[in-house]
SEDRENFI-951246 format. One record per residue (C-alpha): residue in three letters; x, y negated, z negated. Coordinates in steps of 0.05 Angstrom, whole numbers, plus 32768, in hexadecimal, padded with zeros to 4 digits. Layout:
AlaXYZ/...
***
This chain:
Unk81A0810982D4/Unk819D8114828A/Unk8159810E8269/Unk815880F38223/Unk811F80FD81F4/Unk811280D381B8/Unk80FE80F58179/Unk80D680D38144/Unk80E380E880FD/Unk80A980CE80D5/Unk80C080C7808E/Unk808780B58060/Unk80B68095802E/Unk80D280638061/Unk809180508083/Unk807D80088074/Unk80338019806C/Unk801380528046/Unk7FCB8068803E/Unk7FAF80677FF8/Unk7FB980B27FF3/Unk800180AE800A/Unk800F80757FDA/Unk7FF1809A7F9F/Unk801980D97FB0/Unk805A80B17FB0/Unk804780877F73/Unk802880B57F3E/Unk8026807C7F0B/Unk7FE980617F2F/Unk7FA4807F7F2B/Unk7F7480817F65/Unk7F4180597F3D/Unk7F7480257F29/Unk7F8C801C7F70/Unk7F4580187F8B/Unk7F347FE47F55/Unk7F707FB87F66/Unk7F617FBB7FB1/Unk7F177FAC7FA6/Unk7F1F7F747F73/Unk7F5F7F547F8E/Unk7F577F607FD9/Unk7F617F177FEE/Unk7FA17F0E7FC6/Unk7FBC7F517FDE/Unk7FAE7F3E8026/Unk7FCE7EF9801C/Unk800D7F197FFF/Unk800C7F4D8037/Unk80097F858004/Unk7FCF7FA68029/Unk7FB67FA68070/Unk7F7A7FC38093/Unk7F7C7FF380CE/Unk7F337FF580DE/Unk7F128009809D/Unk7F51802B8082/Unk7F798007804D/Unk7FC4800A8058/Unk7FF47FF88020/Unk80367FD6802D/Unk805C7FF57FF4/Unk80937FC17FEC/Unk80627F867FEE/Unk80317FAA7FC0/Unk80697FB77F8D/Unk807F7F6E7F92/Unk80377F597F85/Unk80357F847F46/Unk80797F6B7F2E/Unk80637F237F38/Unk802A7F2F7F07/Unk7FF27F387F39/Unk7FD67F737F13/Unk7FE27F597ECD/Unk7F987F5D7EBD/Unk7F747F9D7ED1/Unk7F2C7FAD7EC0/Unk7F147F667EB4/Unk7EEB7F3C7EE3/Unk7F197F0B7F04/
***
């Protein structure tokens, strides 16, 4: 009998979700403050577009959906009260 073992190669670049720290490391154009502001001020829209999700209290970012949200103009206005 041959025993097979499955190996899991966790590649941070191919994972659908990233923590804020992982996202910032892979996307240096974003600042921590800017990302926090967008998540705080546009939480409902980001959740609706599935750009972020919550795992307990931890915010997880779906990179592809987050980028689509940005490209669609979701972050056109930053720093103003929406």
